[in-house]
The first five atom37 places (N, CA, C, CB, O) and aatype in JSON, in Angstrom:
{
  "aatype": [20, 20, 20, 20, 20, 20, 20, 20, 20, 20, 20, 20, 20, 20, 20, 20, 20, 20, 20, 20, 20, 20, 20, 20, 20, 20, 20, 20, 20, 20, 20, 20, 20, 20, 20, 20, 20, 20, 20, 20, 20, 20, 20, 20, 20, 20, 20, 20, 20, 20, 20, 20, 20, 20, 20, 20, 20, 20, 20, 20, 20, 20, 20, 20, 20, 20, 20, 20, 20, 20, 20, 20, 20, 20, 20, 20, 20, 20, 20, 20, 20, 20, 20, 20, 20, 20, 20, 20, 20, 20, 20, 20, 20, 20, 20, 20, 20, 20, 20, 20, 20, 20, 20, 20, 20],
  "atom_mask": [
    [1, 1, 1, 1, 1],
    [1, 1, 1, 1, 1],
    [1, 1, 1, 1, 1],
    [1, 1, 1, 1, 1],
    [1, 1, 1, 1, 1],
    [1, 1, 1, 1, 1],
    [1, 1, 1, 1, 1],
    [1, 1, 1, 1, 1],
    [1, 1, 1, 1, 1],
    [1, 1, 1, 1, 1],
    [1, 1, 1, 1, 1],
    [1, 1, 1, 1, 1],
    [1, 1, 1, 1, 1],
    [1, 1, 1, 1, 1],
    [1, 1, 1, 1, 1],
    [1, 1, 1, 1, 1],
    [1, 1, 1, 1, 1],
    [1, 1, 1, 1, 1],
    [1, 1, 1, 1, 1],
    [1, 1, 1, 1, 1],
    [1, 1, 1, 1, 1],
    [1, 1, 1, 1, 1],
    [1, 1, 1, 1, 1],
    [1, 1, 1, 1, 1],
    [1, 1, 1, 1, 1],
    [1, 1, 1, 1, 1],
    [1, 1, 1, 1, 1],
    [1, 1, 1, 1, 1],
    [1, 1, 1, 1, 1],
    [1, 1, 1, 1, 1],
    [1, 1, 1, 1, 1],
    [1, 1, 1, 1, 1],
    [1, 1, 1, 1, 1],
    [1, 1, 1, 1, 1],
    [1, 1, 1, 1, 1],
    [1, 1, 1, 1, 1],
    [1, 1, 1, 1, 1],
    [1, 1, 1, 1, 1],
    [1, 1, 1, 1, 1],
    [1, 1, 1, 1, 1],
    [1, 1, 1, 1, 1],
    [1, 1, 1, 1, 1],
    [1, 1, 1, 1, 1],
    [1, 1, 1, 1, 1],
    [1, 1, 1, 1, 1],
    [1, 1, 1, 1, 1],
    [1, 1, 1, 1, 1],
    [1, 1, 1, 1, 1],
    [1, 1, 1, 1, 1],
    [1, 1, 1, 1, 1],
    [1, 1, 1, 1, 1],
    [1, 1, 1, 1, 1],
    [1, 1, 1, 1, 1],
    [1, 1, 1, 1, 1],
    [1, 1, 1, 1, 1],
    [1, 1, 1, 1, 1],
    [1, 1, 1, 1, 1],
    [1, 1, 1, 1, 1],
    [1, 1, 1, 1, 1],
    [1, 1, 1, 1, 1],
    [1, 1, 1, 1, 1],
    [1, 1, 1, 1, 1],
    [1, 1, 1, 1, 1],
    [1, 1, 1, 1, 1],
    [1, 1, 1, 1, 1],
    [1, 1, 1, 1, 1],
    [1, 1, 1, 1, 1],
    [1, 1, 1, 1, 1],
    [1, 1, 1, 1, 1],
    [1, 1, 1, 1, 1],
    [1, 1, 1, 1, 1],
    [1, 1, 1, 1, 1],
    [1, 1, 1, 1, 1],
    [1, 1, 1, 1, 1],
    [1, 1, 1, 1, 1],
    [1, 1, 1, 1, 1],
    [1, 1, 1, 1, 1],
    [1, 1, 1, 1, 1],
    [1, 1, 1, 1, 1],
    [1, 1, 1, 1, 1],
    [1, 1, 1, 1, 1],
    [1, 1, 1, 1, 1],
    [1, 1, 1, 1, 1],
    [1, 1, 1, 1, 1],
    [1, 1, 1, 1, 1],
    [1, 1, 1, 1, 1],
    [1, 1, 1, 1, 1],
    [1, 1, 1, 1, 1],
    [1, 1, 1, 1, 1],
    [1, 1, 1, 1, 1],
    [1, 1, 1, 1, 1],
    [1, 1, 1, 1, 1],
    [1, 1, 1, 1, 1],
    [1, 1, 1, 1, 1],
    [1, 1, 1, 1, 1],
    [1, 1, 1, 1, 1],
    [1, 1, 1, 1, 1],
    [1, 1, 1, 1, 1],
    [1, 1, 1, 1, 1],
    [1, 1, 1, 1, 1],
    [1, 1, 1, 1, 1],
    [1, 1, 1, 1, 1],
    [1, 1, 1, 1, 1],
    [1, 1, 1, 1, 1],
    [1, 1, 1, 1, 1]
  ],
  "atom_positions": [
    [[0.89, -1.58, -0.27], [0.37, -0.09, 0.46], [0.86, 0.66, 0.01], [0.51, 0.27, 1.76], [2.07, 0.52, 0.19]],
    [[0.44, 2.22, -1.02], [1.93, 3.24, -0.74], [1.3, 4.26, 0.63], [2.47, 4.56, -2.57], [0.39, 4.1, 1.44]],
    [[2.14, 5.16, 0.42], [2.24, 5.69, 1.87], [1.17, 6.98, 2.09], [3.9, 6.2, 2.16], [0.99, 7.73, 3.06]],
    [[0.67, 6.92, 1.01], [-0.88, 7.91, 1.36], [-1.47, 7.14, 2.17], [-2.07, 8.28, 0.07], [-1.66, 7.75, 3.22]],
    [[-1.82, 6.21, 2.21], [-3.12, 5.52, 3.31], [-2.35, 5.02, 4.78], [-3.99, 3.79, 2.47], [-1.41, 4.22, 4.84]],
    [[-2.98, 5.7, 5.88], [-2.87, 5.64, 6.57], [-2.84, 3.76, 7.0], [-3.56, 6.64, 6.85], [-3.75, 3.05, 6.57]],
    [[-1.55, 3.09, 7.96], [-1.88, 1.76, 8.54], [-2.55, 1.64, 9.48], [-1.02, 1.1, 8.84], [-2.73, 0.51, 9.93]],
    [[-3.26, 3.05, 10.26], [-4.11, 2.6, 11.65], [-5.49, 3.39, 11.1], [-3.36, 3.31, 13.5], [-6.04, 4.41, 11.53]],
    [[-5.79, 2.6, 10.09], [-7.67, 3.99, 10.02], [-8.49, 2.93, 10.69], [-8.79, 4.58, 7.8], [-8.64, 1.72, 10.57]],
    [[-9.05, 4.09, 11.59], [-10.08, 3.85, 12.71], [-11.7, 4.04, 11.66], [-9.8, 5.3, 14.25], [-12.49, 3.16, 11.32]],
    [[-11.73, 5.42, 11.39], [-12.94, 5.71, 10.76], [-12.52, 5.65, 9.16], [-13.56, 7.18, 11.3], [-11.42, 6.16, 8.94]],
    [[-13.15, 5.17, 8.12], [-13.6, 5.25, 6.77], [-14.21, 6.46, 6.82], [-14.47, 4.15, 6.27], [-15.35, 6.56, 7.28]],
    [[-13.39, 7.7, 6.27], [-14.23, 8.93, 5.82], [-14.16, 8.78, 4.37], [-13.67, 10.43, 6.32], [-13.24, 7.97, 4.27]],
    [[-14.55, 9.05, 3.13], [-15.27, 9.68, 2.17], [-13.99, 9.77, 1.93], [-16.33, 10.8, 2.26], [-13.58, 8.67, 1.56]],
    [[-13.03, 10.66, 1.97], [-11.69, 10.81, 1.48], [-10.33, 9.89, 1.7], [-11.41, 11.95, 1.94], [-9.32, 9.91, 0.99]],
    [[-10.63, 8.87, 3.16], [-10.39, 7.6, 3.16], [-10.47, 6.63, 1.8], [-11.23, 7.21, 4.1], [-9.37, 6.28, 1.37]],
    [[-11.29, 6.31, 1.3], [-12.46, 5.76, 0.68], [-12.13, 6.09, -0.89], [-13.92, 6.46, 1.29], [-12.11, 5.31, -1.84]],
    [[-11.87, 7.52, -0.84], [-11.2, 8.41, -2.25], [-10.38, 7.68, -2.68], [-10.45, 9.81, -2.11], [-10.57, 6.94, -3.64]],
    [[-8.99, 7.78, -1.82], [-7.94, 7.25, -1.79], [-7.54, 6.16, -2.02], [-7.64, 7.39, -1.11], [-6.7, 5.77, -2.82]],
    [[-8.49, 5.36, -0.93], [-8.37, 3.45, -1.48], [-8.62, 3.65, -3.26], [-10.21, 2.05, -0.57], [-7.99, 3.05, -4.14]],
    [[-9.21, 4.19, -3.37], [-9.81, 3.37, -5.01], [-8.94, 4.04, -6.09], [-11.78, 3.76, -5.55], [-8.4, 3.4, -7.0]],
    [[-8.87, 5.07, -5.97], [-8.01, 5.64, -7.23], [-6.76, 4.64, -6.87], [-7.58, 7.59, -7.21], [-6.59, 3.85, -7.8]],
    [[-5.68, 4.41, -5.62], [-4.8, 3.61, -5.87], [-5.0, 2.37, -6.33], [-4.22, 3.56, -5.03], [-4.26, 1.92, -7.2]],
    [[-6.27, 1.49, -5.7], [-7.14, 0.46, -6.24], [-6.91, 0.61, -7.95], [-8.85, 0.73, -5.69], [-6.25, -0.19, -8.61]],
    [[-7.7, 1.95, -8.56], [-7.67, 1.76, -9.5], [-6.58, 2.3, -10.67], [-8.67, 1.95, -9.53], [-6.58, 2.05, -11.87]],
    [[-5.52, 3.21, -9.77], [-4.64, 3.43, -10.96], [-3.53, 2.28, -10.36], [-4.03, 5.25, -11.25], [-2.37, 2.65, -10.21]],
    [[-3.88, 1.04, -10.06], [-2.83, -0.07, -9.75], [-1.57, -0.07, -8.73], [-2.26, -0.31, -10.95], [-0.66, -0.89, -8.83]],
    [[-1.61, 0.77, -7.88], [-0.75, 1.38, -6.81], [-1.01, 0.48, -5.67], [-1.07, 2.95, -6.46], [-0.23, 0.51, -4.72]],
    [[-2.19, -0.46, -5.67], [-2.13, -1.84, -5.01], [-3.48, -2.2, -5.84], [-2.17, -1.93, -3.08], [-4.07, -1.47, -6.63]],
    [[-3.79, -3.48, -5.45], [-4.72, -5.02, -5.53], [-5.84, -4.3, -4.34], [-3.61, -6.97, -4.82], [-5.83, -3.43, -3.46]],
    [[-6.9, -5.43, -5.04], [-8.33, -5.19, -3.95], [-7.47, -6.3, -3.13], [-10.43, -5.68, -4.58], [-7.77, -6.19, -1.94]],
    [[-6.64, -7.2, -3.3], [-6.34, -8.23, -2.28], [-5.24, -8.1, -1.39], [-6.14, -9.38, -2.86], [-5.02, -8.66, -0.32]],
    [[-4.64, -7.29, -2.01], [-4.01, -6.41, -1.1], [-4.29, -5.42, 0.17], [-3.63, -5.85, -1.77], [-3.69, -5.28, 1.23]],
    [[-5.62, -4.67, -0.49], [-5.87, -3.54, 0.03], [-7.1, -4.74, 1.28], [-6.53, -2.06, -1.34], [-6.89, -4.82, 2.49]],
    [[-7.8, -5.18, 0.84], [-8.44, -6.48, 1.69], [-7.66, -6.65, 2.81], [-8.47, -7.92, 0.92], [-7.85, -6.4, 4.0]],
    [[-6.38, -7.33, 1.94], [-5.97, -7.84, 3.7], [-5.18, -6.68, 4.82], [-4.63, -9.29, 3.59], [-5.12, -6.68, 6.05]],
    [[-4.63, -5.71, 3.77], [-4.4, -4.72, 4.72], [-4.99, -3.55, 5.91], [-3.98, -4.29, 4.12], [-4.68, -2.98, 6.95]],
    [[-6.2, -3.71, 4.74], [-7.21, -2.78, 6.23], [-8.4, -3.55, 6.54], [-7.99, -0.99, 5.81], [-9.38, -2.91, 6.9]],
    [[-8.49, -4.94, 6.47], [-9.39, -5.95, 7.54], [-10.73, -5.33, 6.4], [-9.47, -5.42, 9.88], [-11.62, -4.95, 7.15]],
    [[-10.93, -5.23, 5.73], [-11.99, -4.9, 4.74], [-12.08, -6.15, 3.99], [-11.68, -3.63, 3.8], [-11.06, -6.83, 4.03]],
    [[-13.49, -6.84, 2.99], [-13.82, -7.98, 2.21], [-13.78, -6.81, 0.87], [-15.45, -8.99, 2.68], [-14.05, -5.63, 0.68]],
    [[-13.26, -8.01, 0.12], [-13.13, -7.64, -1.17], [-14.4, -7.04, -1.69], [-12.71, -8.75, -1.93], [-14.33, -6.04, -2.4]],
    [[-15.91, -7.75, -1.29], [-16.64, -7.5, -1.8], [-17.24, -5.55, -1.58], [-17.33, -8.68, -1.46], [-17.79, -4.75, -2.34]],
    [[-16.63, -5.48, 0.23], [-16.18, -3.4, 0.46], [-15.58, -2.71, -0.85], [-14.57, -3.01, 1.84], [-16.14, -1.76, -1.4]],
    [[-14.24, -3.37, -1.37], [-14.03, -2.77, -1.45], [-13.92, -2.41, -3.06], [-13.42, -2.81, -0.63], [-13.35, -1.44, -3.55]],
    [[-14.83, -3.77, -3.94], [-15.02, -3.87, -5.38], [-16.28, -3.04, -5.1], [-15.14, -5.46, -6.19], [-16.51, -2.37, -6.11]],
    [[-16.99, -2.86, -4.35], [-18.15, -2.21, -4.36], [-18.07, -0.54, -4.56], [-18.78, -2.6, -3.09], [-18.38, 0.18, -5.51]],
    [[-17.58, -0.32, -3.43], [-16.56, 1.0, -3.59], [-15.78, 1.95, -4.89], [-15.49, 0.54, -2.95], [-15.82, 3.15, -5.19]],
    [[-15.03, 0.67, -5.49], [-14.88, 1.09, -6.82], [-15.87, 1.22, -7.55], [-14.19, 0.42, -7.43], [-15.8, 2.07, -8.44]],
    [[-17.05, 0.46, -7.42], [-18.51, 0.56, -8.63], [-19.48, 1.73, -8.71], [-19.63, -0.64, -8.34], [-20.18, 2.33, -9.53]],
    [[-18.96, 1.72, -6.68], [-19.76, 3.6, -6.24], [-19.39, 4.73, -6.86], [-19.43, 4.25, -4.73], [-20.07, 5.67, -7.26]],
    [[-17.31, 4.35, -6.93], [-17.09, 5.02, -7.75], [-17.12, 6.0, -9.18], [-16.87, 4.67, -7.58], [-16.98, 7.17, -9.54]],
    [[-17.42, 4.61, -9.7], [-17.47, 4.88, -11.74], [-19.41, 5.17, -11.72], [-16.8, 2.57, -13.21], [-20.07, 5.93, -12.44]],
    [[-19.78, 4.44, -10.85], [-20.79, 5.44, -11.28], [-21.14, 6.75, -10.74], [-21.81, 4.88, -11.25], [-22.19, 7.12, -11.27]],
    [[-20.61, 7.76, -9.77], [-20.43, 9.03, -9.54], [-19.77, 9.23, -10.03], [-20.3, 9.49, -8.69], [-19.58, 10.28, -9.4]],
    [[-18.36, 9.27, -11.4], [-18.0, 9.35, -12.29], [-18.91, 9.57, -13.58], [-17.35, 8.54, -12.19], [-18.64, 10.54, -14.29]],
    [[-19.65, 8.98, -13.83], [-20.3, 8.5, -14.79], [-21.72, 9.66, -14.62], [-20.5, 6.73, -14.58], [-22.34, 9.8, -15.67]],
    [[-22.18, 10.35, -13.59], [-23.1, 11.07, -13.17], [-22.79, 12.55, -13.18], [-23.42, 10.61, -11.99], [-23.58, 13.43, -13.54]],
    [[-20.96, 12.82, -12.57], [-20.52, 13.55, -13.05], [-19.99, 14.34, -14.28], [-20.26, 13.37, -12.64], [-19.31, 15.36, -14.36]],
    [[-20.57, 13.46, -15.25], [-20.12, 13.93, -16.96], [-20.73, 13.23, -17.35], [-18.72, 13.88, -17.7], [-20.28, 12.26, -17.96]],
    [[-22.35, 13.5, -17.1], [-23.99, 13.62, -17.85], [-24.29, 15.19, -17.83], [-25.44, 12.68, -16.8], [-24.29, 15.87, -16.8]],
    [[-24.5, 15.6, -18.89], [-24.91, 16.83, -19.57], [-25.49, 17.27, -18.14], [-26.03, 16.72, -21.04], [-24.97, 18.23, -17.56]],
    [[-27.07, 16.23, -17.29], [-27.61, 16.92, -16.78], [-27.38, 15.99, -15.19], [-28.94, 17.24, -17.54], [-28.36, 15.56, -14.56]],
    [[-26.27, 15.84, -14.82], [-26.11, 14.75, -13.75], [-27.39, 14.61, -12.51], [-24.62, 15.12, -12.98], [-28.04, 15.53, -12.0]],
    [[-27.44, 13.84, -12.37], [-28.66, 13.32, -11.5], [-28.74, 13.72, -10.01], [-28.65, 11.78, -11.49], [-27.8, 13.05, -9.59]],
    [[-29.23, 14.39, -8.92], [-29.24, 14.67, -7.89], [-28.83, 13.34, -7.0], [-30.41, 15.29, -7.72], [-28.77, 12.27, -7.59]],
    [[-28.58, 13.4, -5.78], [-28.2, 12.1, -5.04], [-30.19, 11.44, -5.11], [-27.24, 12.57, -2.91], [-30.56, 10.27, -5.22]],
    [[-30.68, 12.14, -5.05], [-32.17, 11.91, -4.69], [-32.72, 10.96, -5.79], [-33.07, 13.37, -4.63], [-33.43, 9.99, -5.52]],
    [[-32.35, 11.33, -7.08], [-32.65, 10.61, -7.83], [-31.5, 9.71, -8.46], [-33.31, 11.29, -8.55], [-31.6, 9.34, -9.63]],
    [[-30.38, 9.33, -7.65], [-29.75, 8.69, -7.95], [-30.22, 7.49, -7.64], [-28.8, 9.01, -7.67], [-30.32, 6.49, -8.35]],
    [[-30.69, 7.73, -5.86], [-31.32, 7.12, -4.48], [-32.49, 6.37, -5.45], [-32.01, 8.48, -3.04], [-32.45, 5.15, -5.63]],
    [[-33.3, 7.05, -5.93], [-34.81, 6.49, -6.43], [-34.69, 5.88, -7.71], [-35.98, 7.65, -6.58], [-35.6, 5.19, -8.15]],
    [[-33.65, 6.07, -8.33], [-33.82, 4.63, -9.53], [-32.63, 3.88, -9.31], [-33.86, 5.02, -11.4], [-32.09, 3.51, -10.35]],
    [[-32.25, 3.66, -8.57], [-30.9, 2.39, -7.81], [-33.01, 1.61, -7.02], [-28.76, 3.66, -5.62], [-33.57, 0.6, -7.46]],
    [[-33.6, 2.6, -5.84], [-34.38, 1.43, -5.39], [-35.71, 1.29, -6.58], [-34.95, 1.73, -3.64], [-36.81, 0.77, -6.35]],
    [[-35.22, 1.94, -7.96], [-36.49, 1.25, -8.81], [-36.06, -0.07, -9.32], [-37.0, 2.15, -10.14], [-36.82, -0.99, -9.63]],
    [[-35.15, -0.07, -9.37], [-33.52, -0.88, -10.23], [-34.24, -2.22, -9.84], [-31.36, -0.62, -9.32], [-34.73, -3.15, -10.48]],
    [[-34.06, -1.78, -8.0], [-34.11, -3.2, -6.96], [-35.01, -4.01, -7.15], [-34.29, -3.02, -5.55], [-35.11, -5.23, -7.3]],
    [[-35.92, -2.78, -7.09], [-37.77, -3.36, -6.94], [-38.11, -4.06, -7.82], [-38.99, -2.34, -7.03], [-39.15, -4.7, -7.73]],
    [[-37.41, -4.11, -8.76], [-37.77, -4.28, -10.44], [-37.77, -5.83, -10.75], [-36.49, -3.47, -11.55], [-38.55, -6.58, -11.34]],
    [[-35.81, -6.1, -9.7], [-35.54, -7.83, -9.61], [-36.24, -8.28, -8.83], [-34.26, -8.4, -9.19], [-36.69, -9.42, -8.85]],
    [[-36.5, -7.23, -7.84], [-37.72, -7.92, -6.79], [-38.35, -8.76, -7.28], [-38.78, -7.12, -6.28], [-38.2, -9.98, -7.15]],
    [[-39.12, -8.2, -7.88], [-40.39, -8.12, -8.84], [-39.93, -9.72, -9.36], [-40.44, -6.57, -10.27], [-40.33, -10.77, -8.85]],
    [[-39.39, -9.64, -10.0], [-38.74, -10.4, -11.19], [-38.36, -11.62, -10.53], [-37.45, -9.65, -11.93], [-38.66, -12.64, -11.14]],
    [[-37.66, -11.79, -9.23], [-37.55, -13.01, -8.69], [-38.83, -13.52, -8.0], [-36.47, -12.96, -7.8], [-39.14, -14.7, -8.16]],
    [[-39.68, -12.62, -7.18], [-41.17, -12.72, -6.48], [-41.79, -13.9, -7.67], [-42.23, -10.85, -6.42], [-42.04, -15.09, -7.46]],
    [[-41.98, -12.9, -9.31], [-42.44, -14.11, -9.87], [-41.93, -15.22, -10.31], [-42.93, -13.91, -10.61], [-42.8, -15.92, -10.82]],
    [[-40.89, -15.68, -10.33], [-39.71, -16.77, -11.05], [-39.51, -17.36, -9.41], [-37.87, -15.85, -12.06], [-38.83, -18.38, -9.48]],
    [[-39.89, -17.05, -7.99], [-40.55, -18.23, -7.02], [-41.59, -19.06, -7.38], [-41.08, -17.73, -5.87], [-41.48, -20.27, -7.55]],
    [[-42.75, -18.3, -7.53], [-44.4, -18.6, -7.55], [-44.14, -19.33, -8.95], [-45.73, -17.03, -7.55], [-44.5, -20.51, -8.92]],
    [[-43.68, -19.0, -9.98], [-43.49, -19.71, -11.17], [-42.93, -21.42, -10.76], [-42.34, -18.76, -12.11], [-43.59, -22.46, -10.8]],
    [[-41.58, -21.22, -10.4], [-41.2, -22.69, -9.55], [-42.06, -23.53, -8.6], [-40.1, -22.43, -8.65], [-42.09, -24.76, -8.56]],
    [[-42.85, -22.6, -7.75], [-43.24, -23.15, -6.71], [-44.73, -24.04, -7.25], [-43.37, -21.94, -5.56], [-45.24, -25.01, -6.68]],
    [[-45.33, -23.17, -8.85], [-46.37, -24.06, -9.25], [-46.15, -25.25, -10.19], [-47.3, -23.3, -9.81], [-46.9, -26.23, -10.22]],
    [[-44.83, -25.05, -11.12], [-44.22, -25.98, -11.56], [-44.17, -27.11, -10.54], [-43.05, -25.52, -11.98], [-44.95, -28.06, -10.65]],
    [[-43.43, -27.05, -9.7], [-43.23, -28.15, -8.75], [-44.86, -28.35, -7.91], [-41.82, -27.65, -7.6], [-45.49, -29.4, -7.8]],
    [[-45.03, -27.7, -7.67], [-46.68, -28.38, -7.04], [-47.04, -29.28, -8.46], [-48.32, -26.78, -6.63], [-47.21, -30.42, -8.02]],
    [[-47.27, -29.32, -10.19], [-47.36, -30.06, -10.74], [-46.7, -31.04, -10.92], [-47.52, -29.73, -11.3], [-47.25, -32.09, -11.25]],
    [[-45.55, -30.99, -10.78], [-44.93, -31.83, -10.84], [-45.24, -33.43, -9.59], [-43.74, -31.0, -10.82], [-45.25, -34.59, -10.01]],
    [[-45.43, -33.08, -8.22], [-45.4, -33.59, -7.67], [-47.32, -34.02, -7.3], [-44.38, -33.01, -6.97], [-47.83, -34.59, -6.34]],
    [[-47.78, -33.57, -8.27], [-49.06, -34.11, -8.72], [-48.87, -34.88, -9.62], [-49.99, -33.29, -9.12], [-49.09, -36.06, -9.33]],
    [[-48.45, -34.62, -10.9], [-48.22, -35.8, -11.5], [-47.35, -37.1, -10.88], [-47.67, -35.37, -12.61], [-47.86, -38.2, -11.11]],
    [[-46.08, -37.1, -10.12], [-45.89, -38.24, -9.46], [-46.94, -38.83, -8.95], [-45.09, -38.11, -8.6], [-47.01, -40.05, -9.05]],
    [[-48.2, -37.95, -8.14], [-48.91, -38.69, -7.23], [-49.65, -39.41, -7.64], [-49.46, -38.17, -6.47], [-50.21, -40.25, -6.93]],
    [[-49.92, -39.22, -9.36], [-51.16, -39.98, -10.18], [-50.77, -41.83, -10.15], [-51.19, -39.24, -12.17], [-51.54, -42.63, -10.68]]
  ]
}
């Protein structure tokens, strides 16, 4: 890890997270090294990198979304995914019930 990151981080501020994401994306450290050094999970670091990418993309838009719009869009996307998962689960249960009924004949 580079000298810009403190070895004894107690609180992960936005500034520290930003430095870690920048160092990771610039190749100064790997996700695995950062995970070990700072006792973070790979998904925490990868999530930070993905959040940063979304933030960069939004900031470069002609009309950037405000934070509320971003959260509302993310919520709609999650609700859509949840709805699809529920429909799939119901369909699987119905299929299983039909298969069980056929086995019972």
